[in-house]
C-alpha angles and dihedrals in degrees: 000000000000090000090055091048090049091051091053093050115075101217092196092053092047091049092050091047093052092045090048091051094050093044093047094051091047092048096048096042089048086060102040132022146137132234135168095345097315132105112233118215130176110240092236090057098040096096095054092046088057083077102030100052094053088048092051093045092049086066100036102040101014139048109253105162121157085031121251128173099266091213091049108030128173101067137052114293114254095189120094099250106167098104093048090047087058091048091048092051090050091052090045088055089059108271116128114257096248093054091041090056104031100045097060090037094052094043092051094044091050089049089051090054092049094048091050088055094045094046093050092045092049096049100038098031092227134110087201091061091046094051094044090049089056092047090049090050093052097042112041122223101221121131094243088119086079088067090049092054091049088062095034110034114213112271142136086280094059097099091053092047089053091049090051096042115132104173137062107248091220127024105171138209090017096055096036095250125130100236109080128234094236108081102075132080090266087087091065097040093048094041103039090168092067101073100056099060092035093053091049092048091053090046089055090051089049091053092047093052093043090053091044091056089053089046092235130119126245108263115264094237089053089049090054091053092048089048089057089048090053091047095055094043093096087063091047103039123342095200092053088051091056090046092049091053091052096044096045092043092056090042088057088063096042105042108054096184091056099050098101096048090042091052089051092047094048095044094048092042094052093046093050092047095052098082093058092044092051091042092057097039096090094050096052116121095175128058119200111256141184113267119166123217105016108241095004094057091122091054102031123158135125094270096049091044094053092042093049095051094042089055092046099041098030116191089351088073088065099031096053096066091041090050089049091058091053097040125111118252096270090046090058092046092050092052092047090052091055098037092086088067090065090047095046093047090054095042113039131049107208100179139025089269114064091194090071088074087080090098090070090058094042090058095040089053092057090065094035089055089057092057091048090048089052090053090052088049091053090049089052092050097042101079142335089251094054092057090077090067096055100075096050091044092052090046092053090046093054105028096096090049091051091051090048091048092060090048087060095040092052095045097098126198130280124207127244110185111234129201095289088060102024113071091192093061092043093051093049091049092051101039109035132064115257095242098051126127122221127206097225131200098198127059106206127063094342110191092240093055091049087053090056096256124126122253120207098231125013126177102325096223093067096054095035093053092059095045109269119141100250095164092064092045093048090056092049092047093052091048092052095048092048101027127183091223143344100260092052091050093047092052090053092047091052094045090053096042093239114169103178139024116221116193133176099218094210121100092206094064104037122120091196140039103262130191096218095177092053093059092042091055100040109033136063111247111219101170138022132175111194091193096066098014094240114158124184123199128189118227108198101073097039095046093044090060093044096051092046092050114117089224091066114087101153134080100094 
């Protein structure tokens, strides 16, 4: 009996699943935590959480239905918010914010690791390929280690310098270097909403190929469920939705036994996604356009293109096509199904920021890594002599990822006082309605946004990168914080549904030019914290008197 049970249980798969679970929880908790009334955030993730925490808190502590971007309220949200809605509802139910965020993130990331292993093992019939595919996913194969060795010349001390490393050797395009910032695990720790839809998409591909090998179709009720999954993807991750359409569309052509269920999945998914697409159409300020070469679009030619991708993919750029030639039939089909992602990422700009196309390459690399791993496997199996090349090849293919890993590991955690320790957040939570909007004077981690309230204008990059008109809002914000007169300000406050004005009364810390005396003279102060110089004014009473004043004749 026990022997039969042992035969049914794949010990390697169980071991990988357990290791993935432990690693994922460690990774996510090393990025985000909570202690003694303060939120803990890794410095390398702090910027992204300037958007994610207000979004979570708008659902857990605020009232954000129908959803708006809490750092850019007043119009439909363009950001894929579904994961953070779930996290917010979990915190609202009573679980602390770190557990509410980390638990689903770690579970989905560990599932992603396991499904990468299972998919590679299924297609290439090798545990070796599956394990190496996971290793390649975790430790990227770019040539950024060349930049590391420029700063740290190779010596006997090199292993210790890698262990102590705290920075990414290359962080293009932001540091001017050719290797991009988007290949390390920081992508998944900063964007914890990426792993859940990606893991499910790969799981669907796994099921399709498994059924294809058996020459049976995916069951119709399963196809309906996957159609619903595809339909809600725009709310979960818009880039993954576009990828899913491309992958499943090509799979429809390649896997003949899956054509009927795939047609059902695609039809239902597109139909369910239409309302959101049509809802956002009238608020779009950016139309997708053709841009060749991803981040080298301004200097695009064959030489720069090949150089860029060789530096960013390293040996994988060569090994992927070689692995394709050697791959079994389903390995070739799998690669062909995902190849459009590489083409699309290099061809179409979907948002104001071209760099956001990196997700297409992250997903494409997962499958490309499998082909490279298969090539390494064939080298290992070819001859006793060829085995000696495998270890150095694998080291070169993972060295940059190892260096990047220690930059994340050694990042530490910084404190952000939450409402138990921050009286500003606590006061706003206790004394303002949950659906109120604040005119803010600071972009990042404004007390109102941490209390679940909406702020009129958060850090512009976040809203701009998903297509909101931040230039117009910036102009309005600056006018309101340094107004020409009270009636003009009150009209703008009313037009933008602003209930409170929150000002840091300290010229050293302002993000805007603020007429402090104007607000002091014209508005009712309802809160002041002398420790951090935060002052909150209410708008209704002051503006009511101003707009009713006989001296005011404008506002038409």
